[in-house]
N, C-alpha and C positions, 0 to 999 in steps of 0.2 A: 504494500500500500504506500502511496506517495506521501510526502510531507505536506500537510495542509495548514492553512492559516486559521487558527481557532481564536476567536475574539467575540466580544459582545458589542452590539450596537443598540443600546437601549433607547436612544432618542434620535438617532440619525443626525446628530450634531457633528457636522463634518468641517474640518478646517483645511483650507487650501493654502499652501506656502508657495508664493511666487518666486521665481528665480530672476533676479535683476542682473543686467549685463555687468560683468566685472565683479559681482559679489563673490565672497569666499565660498568655495565649494561648487560654484556654478561654472560651466564651460561656455565661454563666449568666443573663443578663437575658432576660426574656420580650419577644418582639416585640409592639409595639402595632399593627402593620400587619395588617389583616384579609386573610387569604388564603383563597380558595375552594379546596376540595379537588376531586379529579377528579369529574366528573359520573357519575351512575349509568350513563348511556349509554356513557361511556368504559370504565368498569369491566366492563360487560356485553360490550362489544366485545372486550376483552382476554381475558375468560373464554371467550368463544366461540372466540377464536383458539387458546387453549390446547387446548380440546376438539377443534378441527379438527386440530391438530398431532398430538395423541395418537391420534386415530382413524386418521390417515394413516400414522404411523411405527411405532406400537407393534406392529402385525402383523409388522413386519420384525425384531423383537427376540425372540430365542429363548433358552430355558434350555439350558445345556450341562452334562451330567453325565459324570464319569469315575469310576473306582473310588476315586479319592482326593480329588476336589473337585467343587464345583458353582459355575457362573458363568453368564455371559451371552455372547451372540454376536449379530452383525448379519448378516442375509442380504445378500450382496454382489452376486450376479448371478443370472440365471435358470437357470444350470447347477447350482444347489444349493450353491454355494460360500458359506461363512460365515466371517467374520473375527472373531477373538477375541484374548484375551491368551495369550501363550505359557505364562504361569504357570498359566492355567486348564487347559491341556492337559497340561503337564508331560511325563512319560514314558509317558502312557497310549497303549495300542494300540487300545482300544475306546472309542468316544465315543457318547453318546446325546443326541439333540436333541429338546427338547419344543417343539412349535409354540406360538406365542402364540394363533393362531386354530385351533380344532379340537382343540388339546391332544393331538395324536397324538405318540407316541414314535417317532422315526426314528433308524435307525443311520447313523453317519457314519464316514468314514475321515480320517486326517490327511494333508493335501496337503503341508504344509511348515510350518516354524517358523523364526523369526528372533529368538533370545533377546536380542540387544543392544537391540532396540526393543520387546521384550516383545509380539511379534505372532505369530499363527499363523492358518492357514487350514485349515478342515475342509470335507469335502464330503459331503452327504447322498447315500446310495446308492440311494434310491428315493423316489418322490413329490416330487422336486425341484420339479415344476411347481406344487405346492401352496404353495410359499414365495414371499413377496413381497419382491423386492429393495428395499433402501433407496436413497435418493438421497444422494450425498455432496457436501458443499460444498467450495469452495476455501477452506481454512482460513486462507490468507494474507489473506483479506478480513475475518476476524473482528474485531470491535471490542470493546475493553474497555467493560464496562457493558451489552453485548448480553444480552438475556434468553435463557436456555437451559434445557432440560429434560433431566434424566438418566433414562434408561429402562433397566430391567434387572430382575434378580431378587435383590435384597438379602435376605440371611438366609433364602433360600428362599421369600420372598414374591413369587410370580410376577407379572409384568406391573405392576411398581411404577414410579411416576413421582415425581420430586422436581424442584423448581424453584429457579433461582438466576440468577446472572449470570456472565459471563466476568470474572473478577477481574484477570487478568493473562495475558500471552502471553510466549513466549520463555523459559520457565523450563527449567532443567536440574535434574532430580531423579533420585536413585538409588532403586532399588526392590530389595528382597531378599525377595520374597514367593514362597511356594510352592516349586516345583522349579526356578525359573528362575535361581537364583543371584543375581548382582548385575547387573541391567539398568540402563542409564543412559539415561533418556528426555530427549532434547534437544528444544527448541522446544515444550515441553509447555504445554498450556492449563490455567491455574488457574481453578477455578470454585467458587462458593459453594453450588452444588447439592449436596445430601447424597450422598456416595459411601460405601457400606458394603460389607462382604464379600458377594460375590455380584453386585455391580454390575460387577465387572471384566469387560471384554469387551463391555459393552453399548453404548448410544448416548448421546452428548451431542448434543442436537438444537437447532437454532435455530427461530425462528418462521416460517421459510420451508419447513418440513418437510424440512430437510437435516441430515445427520449432520456435525457439525463436528469430532468427536473420539470416541475410544474411551476411556472411563474406565478407569483402571488402578490407582490407589491413592489413599488419603487420607493426609494428613500426620498424623504421630503426635507426641505430646509425649514427648520422650526420658525425662524424669524420672518420668512418670506412667504410661507404657505405653499410654494410651488414644488414641483418635483426636482430632485437633484439629478442633473443629466448624467447618464452613464453609470448609474448605481441602481441596479434592480436585484431582486432576490427571488430564488426559486426553491421549492421544496425538493430535496434530493429524491431521485427515483427509488432508492432503496426504501426510504420511508413511505413513499407513495404505494409501492407494491405491498409492503407489509400491512398498511392500513386498508388498502383497497381489497386485498384478499380476505381480510377478516369481515369487512362490511358485506362483501358478496356472499360469504359463507353463512353469516348469522345476523347481518343487519346491525351489528355492534362491534366494538373493539374491546377485547379483554386483555390484550398484551401489547402495549404500545412501545415497549422499551424505554418508557419515560417514567421517572419516579413519582410516586404519589404518597401523601401522608394520610389520605382518606378523610379529607375535610372539605366542606364548603365554607369559604371565608371571604372577608373583605378587609380593606385597610381600616384600622382603628384610628380615631382622632382624639387628641386630648382636649382639655377645656379651652385651649387656645386655637383649636382647629388644626393643629399640626399632626402629621402622621406619628403614631405612637405604638405601632405593632400590627399584628394580624388578628383581627377579631374572628373567632370561630363561630359560624352560624349553625353548622350541623356537623356531626361526626358519624362516619360509617361504623356500624356495629361490628366489633371484632377486628376493625382495621388498625393501621399502624398507630394513629393518634390515640384511639381508644385504649390500646394496650399500654400506651405511655401515660394514661391517666387524664388525657385532655377531654374536656366536656364542652358542650355548646355554651357560649358566653365567655369562655376563657380567651385570653390575649397572649398569643405567641410573641415573645420578645427576643428570642435568640435561638440559633441553630448551630450546634457544634462550637459554641462560644462566641459566635459572631452575632452582634446585635441585628435585629430585624425591625424595620420601622414601617414597611409597606408591603402590600400583597405582591406588587411587581418585583420588589427585591427578593421576597420569599420564593417566588416562582423561578427567578433567575438562579437562585441557590439550588433549588431542586433540579433544574435543567442540567446542572453539572454533575448530578449524582445518578446512579443506576439503581433499579429495583434490587432489593436485597441488601442494600447498604444500611448499616446501623448508624443512627444519628442520635445526638443528645439534644433534647428540646427543653428550653426554659420558658415557662408560661406563668401568667398570673390569673387568679380567679377574679376576672373583671379588671377594669383600669385601676391601677394602684393597689390591687388586692394582694392577698398572700401569694408569694412566689413558690413555684414547684419546679421540679426537674424530673424528666423521665427519658428512657431510652426507647427508640422506635426502630423497627426494621421496615424500611420503605417498601411499599407495594408498587404495583404497576398501574399507571394511569389508564383508565378505560372509559368507555361511554355508557 
């Protein structure tokens, strides 16, 4: 497995450092060495490879419409199952699929959704044989610098393709788009291929005609409100296949490879309105938190000795741990109440 870049991008606050002419560490002198550029034959070969990938994969990318949104999807199998983002489906009961080839409108039903990874599966109820399943890669084999194409329906422009590279892997990014609430995407692929509204649920494809990820969001500039050019994120295909297979098999996810404490919670606020921990709303009977002595109404204030002030921080901590990991939890019985400590073995996040 190649070396990947593992980092968190909690708020997409990105700093650009400009290189001034003559500045220390910047190169401003012209090279006197003559370098020959790529031959026309090489450029033609790459162009033909792009065309081949598009011809092969684009027929597997469909447009998805609900009463509230429009996005993209990827044909997953020959039974008419299509994988997309959970936030594209939202709470919709009726879904329409527009084929890339033939442009027929097909009715689909929702097979299952998994909001934590922002994934959903829908199934075409007729003419499933007209759909062409895509091939999915082993995303663990992706390389930084690898050329990729993003295929989807951005801004309603059907069958659109953009090009870029894999800029980084192993990102942890939060998304609060559509009806999905706050999804936390782990091991996300960062790409320079343009990702715009409507690309969500489409395909990020390598030059071997394989889907390496499902585009889900673009980074945004917090102070300006617009998208940050050249910074988009995709759910890796390994995660997509794991979650999609479970949804197709049983309509729910029981093993996500993501750690869970077995609680429903929210950020607790103190008398000044400042974040003061994680307020536990409910506890799964027999789950990790219950075994550690946590009850509804308790406030989790530390995990493994690290103070916790918000639900987002707590979820980021859990995203770096695996099911089966033992953790020490410190919690109080209500804000400012008696402090307790317990040991919990993390379970697997499911739906």
